C-alpha positions, -999 to 999 in steps of 0.1 A, spaced: 72 379 777 95 352 762 80 328 738 92 293 740 99 274 707 96 237 705 125 217 691 103 208 661 97 246 654 135 252 656 142 224 632 115 236 608 130 271 608 165 258 603 153 237 574 135 267 558 167 288 561 188 260 546 164 257 516 164 295 511 202 296 512 203 268 486 179 285 463 199 317 466 231 299 457 214 283 427 201 317 416 236 332 420 252 304 400 226 307 373 231 344 370 268 340 369 264 313 342 242 335 322 267 364 325 295 341 314 274 330 284 267 366 274 303 375 277 314 345 256 288 353 230 300 389 227 336 378 224 328 351 198 309 378 180 341 399 178 359 369 164 333 365 137 334 401 127 371 403 124 374 369 106 347 379 80 364 413 74 398 395 67 381 369 45 363 395 25 395 415 21 380 445 38 414 445 55 444 424 46 446 413 82 439 425 117 450 421 153 427 434 180 430 434 218 410 449 247 414 450 284 395 461 315 409 469 349 409 432 356 432 424 327 430 413 291 394 408 279 400 399 242 427 390 218 423 380 182 443 378 150 429 371 115 439 374 79 473 379 64 505 399 71 511 402 34 485 392 8 512 385 -18 531 362 5 500 346 21 517 349 55 493 343 84 485 371 109 495 363 145 489 381 178 525 391 180 526 406 145 545 439 142 528 470 128 538 505 119 517 523 145 523 557 130 506 585 149 498 562 178 535 572 186 523 606 196 508 596 229 540 577 238 562 608 230 538 630 250 542 606 280 579 610 278 576 647 278 553 646 308 578 624 327 602 653 322 576 678 333 572 658 365 609 661 370 609 699 364 631 696 333 603 708 311 573 730 317 541 732 297 542 769 294 579 770 285 587 787 252 605 761 232 627 786 212 654 787 238 656 749 239 651 742 202 667 767 178 643 758 150 615 773 171 633 804 181 618 826 153 587 809 139 572 822 107 536 821 97 526 814 60 499 838 49 496 824 13 515 830 -19 519 860 -42 512 862 -79 547 847 -86 541 818 -64 564 832 -37 554 824 -1 542 853 20 557 849 55 556 870 87 569 866 122 546 847 146 528 869 172 538 847 202 563 820 210 556 783 208 552 765 241 554 728 250 516 729 256 511 742 220 532 713 207 514 687 227 479 700 217 485 707 179 478 744 185 514 755 176 505 762 140 523 733 124 503 711 100 506 680 78 506 684 40 481 655 39 454 678 51 469 713 44 475 721 7 494 753 14 519 733 35 524 709 6 528 738 -18 554 754 4 573 720 7 575 719 -31 586 756 -33 613 751 -8 622 715 -20 616 701 15 613 663 20 582 648 35 580 641 72 582 603 66 618 608 54 629 615 90 652 642 77 656 674 97 648 695 66 612 681 68 606 701 99 614 735 82 578 742 72 563 775 84 532 778 107 497 779 92 485 802 120 498 819 152 504 796 181 473 792 202 449 805 176 433 772 165 437 735 164 452 718 133 469 684 131 506 684 123 542 678 131 542 694 165 549 662 184 581 657 164 594 688 181 582 676 215 604 645 208 633 668 201 626 686 234 628 653 252 662 646 237 674 681 245 667 679 282 673 642 288 706 640 269 694 608 252 681 600 217 643 596 217 649 560 207 669 552 238 648 574 261 616 557 252 632 523 255 646 529 290 618 549 305 586 535 290 591 504 269 614 484 292 595 492 324 562 482 307 576 451 290 570 465 256 598 444 241 585 446 205 581 484 202 607 508 188 618 530 160 644 505 148 632 470 139 653 441 150 656 408 130 630 391 153 605 419 148 612 421 110 603 384 107 568 393 121 564 426 103 531 433 86 533 448 51 515 481 43 488 476 17 471 501 -6 435 501 -19 435 500 -57 408 518 -77 389 486 -81 388 482 -43 413 454 -41 443 456 -17 479 450 -26 511 453 -6 534 482 -13 570 491 -5 570 511 27 593 515 57 602 542 82 639 550 77 660 528 99 689 553 100 670 585 105 683 620 110 657 624 138 635 599 155 600 608 145 582 612 178 550 620 159 548 588 139 579 566 137 572 536 160 567 500 152 550 477 177 525 450 186 489 452 198 500 436 231 527 462 237 503 491 230 477 476 252 502 475 281 508 512 275 471 519 277 467 497 308 494 518 325 473 549 318 441 531 329 458 523 362 469 559 369 505 556 356 514 522 370 513 487 355 527 454 366 542 471 397 561 497 377 552 534 379 557 554 347 537 585 355 521 600 386 483 596 389 478 634 388 499 635 356 477 609 339 446 628 349 461 660 336 468 644 302 432 634 299 418 668 304 408 694 277 439 716 270 425 736 241 399 756 261 372 770 238 389 757 207 375 726 191 390 698 170 373 701 136 347 674 128 358 671 92 393 675 77 394 677 39 422 656 24 449 672 2 464 637 -6 436 612 -12 461 583 -19 472 587 18 440 597 35 404 602 27 385 630 43 386 625 81 350 627 93 352 626 131 317 640 132 304 606 120 321 587 148 312 614 174 280 630 162 265 662 176 292 670 201 323 692 205 357 674 203 386 685 225 423 676 228 444 665 258 481 657 260 480 640 234 445 625 228 412 633 212 385 636 238 348 631 231 326 652 253 295 630 251 290 593 250 298 578 217 274 555 198 296 524 202 295 527 240 325 547 251 319 572 279 322 610 276 358 620 284 373 590 268 407 592 250 416 580 215 437 584 185 449 565 154 477 559 129 479 566 92 478 529 81 445 524 99 456 516 134 433 527 162 430 528 200 408 541 227 408 544 265 376 548 285 387 559 320 350 558 333 342 523 323 378 513 326 382 496 293 408 501 265 411 487 230 436 485 202 428 474 166 457 473 141 454 469 103 479 480 78 465 497 48 461 530 30 443 553 26 437 564 62 401 562 74 393 537 48 355 531 54 359 493 56 387 497 83 367 523 102 336 501 101 356 472 115 369 495 143 334 505 152 322 469 152 351 458 174 345 485 199 307 477 200 315 441 207 339 450 235 313 470 252 288 442 248 312 419 265 319 444 293 282 450 299 276 412 301 304 407 327 
């Protein structure tokens, strides 16, 4: 049976609906306003943390940036490019990003894997003569002569990209440093080919140890592309992504914005030192030779965040990006602590403090935390760093990436690491408030 409503009842109902809709709109606006206030508070908190660190000379200066899938979330620059010259830090300041170069070189290698010009399981000896007959260092005899033997298996591209080839750095491997002195080899920062003549510390695939492997991956890129690594990266990664301030060779414009490397003195004070990557190298150091800006590197991370595409330009296929972010070392683990053999360059690297009570894995070429980290990043996030205390991370789950660049030695200086953690914590507070 139909129920007839009076005109008064209809008007009352309409008025009630209108009031409810207005209340809902007010509630939505208030929630949005509260969210915006929370986000601004978190971002202002990051400003305060970075400014205080620069003023306290915990770092000489710092540039930090973060982005979500919606775009840039944060940008800040504080302190000085050079404490002796009192030059102000700016967002476009140019830093030596050191081992943050590795992920870029790995990306170049994976572009060539996509094209079928390289394969992950490909033995590199046929392509790179220096890897044709690798030798393993088993120690030294009573006379100080190195004891060498042939490696049990060939070195593959996957070994190079995952630091399981057997190559090390003298910074964390004293035997490698001892061999370099015995053979009178230059250090890797010289960018001389002789620096790559070190033997392996173990058979390929047997364990994980950080080293010069990615420099050989860069040489593999050159061998199959027919271009120098400098030109290849510029044409296939930097130019497509608009990374105009990144490269091995510094132009006059970049040099005017270059940040000086500083060293921590025994009394804790920082002072600028003479340092530069050779600008006329025998080889382009794919493991650590790039200079660049925070904005450029964030664009690189945004490309990975978006599955290989950024600003309408595809650099990698989505499945390749996913592959790079997976564990490629199987049951092996990245050690939680690396003891230093060169304390002026690096303190002990204590990853177990940043990622407590969890196994750490390695992708192509990133550290992967297997559980959520204290600052907020998700399990399965990707990260790495550069020797002069430059750091980045990419959280594919929460779709957030961050870059924080300082320029000081030794590596993992506690004050720089603490600043990194505070920055990351602030970014996740801003993301959770949004």
